[in-house]
Every structure is written in structure tokens, then in C-alpha cells.
Kinemage of the C-alpha trace (Angstrom):
@kinemage 1
@onewidth
@group {chain A} dominant
@subgroup {mainchain}
@vectorlist {calphas} color= white
{ca leu a 1} P -5.026 5.625 1.958
{ca leu a 2} L -2.599 5.075 -0.939
{ca gln a 3} L -3.995 1.307 -1.505
{ca ser a 4} L -7.460 3.306 -2.110
{ca leu a 5} L -6.048 5.536 -4.567
{ca ala a 6} L -3.727 3.084 -6.552
{ca cys a 7} L -7.259 0.921 -6.785
{ca gly a 8} L -8.601 4.331 -8.614
{ca arg a 9} L -11.210 4.658 -5.977
{ca pro a 10} L -12.336 8.300 -4.550
{ca thr a 11} L -11.598 8.281 -0.934
{ca val a 12} L -12.610 10.118 2.075
{ca ala a 13} L -9.646 10.268 4.696
{ca ala a 14} L -8.833 11.672 8.050
{ca pro a 15} L -5.491 12.020 9.557
{ca ile a 16} L -4.839 9.611 12.598
{ca ala a 17} L -0.974 9.985 13.561
{ca gly a 18} L 1.146 13.259 13.648
{ca asp a 19} L 2.978 13.071 10.412
{ca gln a 20} L -0.504 12.019 8.863
{ca pro a 21} L -1.778 15.699 8.246
{ca glu a 22} L 0.842 16.782 5.880
{ca arg a 23} L 0.800 13.732 3.897
{ca leu a 24} L -3.103 13.997 3.195
{ca ala a 25} L -3.058 17.414 2.281
{ca gln a 26} L -0.293 16.295 -0.345
{ca cys a 27} L -2.566 13.567 -1.485
{ca ala a 28} L -5.773 15.834 -1.501
{ca ala a 29} L -3.665 18.386 -3.590
{ca arg a 30} L -2.927 16.040 -6.431
{ca gly a 31} L -6.517 14.479 -6.084
{ca gly a 32} L -8.397 11.367 -5.344
{ca val a 33} L -8.947 12.455 -1.698
{ca val a 34} L -11.576 14.338 0.420
{ca pro a 35} L -9.721 15.271 3.572
{ca val a 36} L -11.399 15.431 6.776
{ca ala a 37} L -10.906 16.066 10.179
{ca leu a 38} L -10.615 12.806 12.387
{ca asp a 39} L -14.332 13.435 13.824
{ca ser a 40} L -17.012 10.859 13.203
{ca glu a 41} L -19.733 13.711 12.210
{ca ala a 42} L -16.989 14.907 9.683
{ca leu a 43} L -16.378 11.626 8.293
{ca ala a 44} L -19.969 10.368 7.995
{ca thr a 45} L -20.973 13.441 6.332
{ca ala a 46} L -18.071 13.726 3.773
{ca ala a 47} L -18.652 10.216 2.784
{ca leu a 48} L -22.407 10.690 2.373
{ca arg a 49} L -21.993 13.942 0.280
{ca leu a 50} L -19.618 12.073 -1.725
{ca his a 51} L -22.218 9.137 -1.738
{ca ala a 52} L -24.852 11.380 -3.207
{ca ala a 53} L -22.560 13.289 -6.109
{ca pro a 54} L -21.779 10.816 -9.079
{ca ala a 55} L -19.939 13.161 -10.931
{ca glu a 56} L -17.777 14.245 -7.992
{ca arg a 57} L -16.921 10.282 -7.462
{ca leu a 58} L -16.166 10.003 -11.132
{ca arg a 59} L -14.138 12.936 -11.081
{ca leu a 60} L -12.025 12.043 -7.967
{ca gly a 61} L -11.466 8.270 -9.304
{ca ala a 62} L -10.310 9.637 -12.409
{ca gln a 63} L -7.931 11.798 -10.610
{ca ala a 64} L -6.934 9.162 -8.361
{ca arg a 65} L -6.227 6.530 -11.346
{ca ala a 66} L -3.953 9.663 -12.878
{ca leu a 67} L -1.852 9.510 -9.786
{ca gly a 68} L -0.607 5.987 -11.402
{ca leu a 69} L 0.048 4.322 -7.928
{ca ala a 70} L 0.760 0.892 -7.945
{ca asn a 71} L -1.395 -1.916 -6.728
{ca gly a 72} L 0.391 -4.211 -4.319
{ca val a 73} L -2.264 -6.486 -3.134
{ca glu a 74} L -1.294 -9.002 -5.703
{ca thr a 75} L 2.306 -8.735 -5.023
{ca ala a 76} L 1.727 -9.298 -1.240
{ca leu a 77} L -0.897 -11.940 -1.844
{ca val a 78} L 1.952 -13.881 -3.919
{ca ala a 79} L 4.726 -13.376 -1.332
{ca phe a 80} L 2.368 -14.557 1.475
{ca gly a 81} L 1.839 -17.710 -0.712
{ca glu a 82} L 5.251 -18.608 -1.202
{ca met a 83} L 6.020 -17.969 2.288
{ca leu a 84} L 3.062 -19.988 3.447
{ca ala a 85} L 4.535 -22.878 0.794
{ca arg a 86} L 7.760 -22.890 2.717
{ca arg a 87} L 6.638 -23.710 5.651
């Protein structure tokens, strides 16, 4: 979830563990994410609804970018590359 938001992408998310409902609610309150129940129908419906609403996707993406989260993918790839080079 946080990586998706760090990339500035609107996200549909469901909690999958006991500590996640509160974390998901906090993310949703800050924007960029559509929270749904952990249910395949709810996830599919929310994703299709978001896909059909370009203005909503743009709004959520802007909210996600405004969070200023760091995209750690590049950092992780560099670290993995360095680890492999030491082998």
C-alpha cells in the first residue's frame, strides 16, 4: 500500500491482517486510497468503479503524491545489487 502511494498511484486496498484496518483507515483519511473490505467482490467493484472514473483517479493520485512518501524501490535494487556483487 505505502509503495503504491509513494509512486503516486491511486489505490484500492483491503486489510489482510489484524493490525491493518487502523493503518488503512489512517491512509484513507490522508487520501490516495479507497479502503474496502477483504472480499473479492468488494475489491473488484471498487477497482472497476475507480477505473471508470478518470477524475477520481487523478484526484487520488494527486493526494497520494502530496503525502511525500519515499519510493524505496531504487534504493532496494541498489542494495540488492551490491549484495550480489559481494558474493
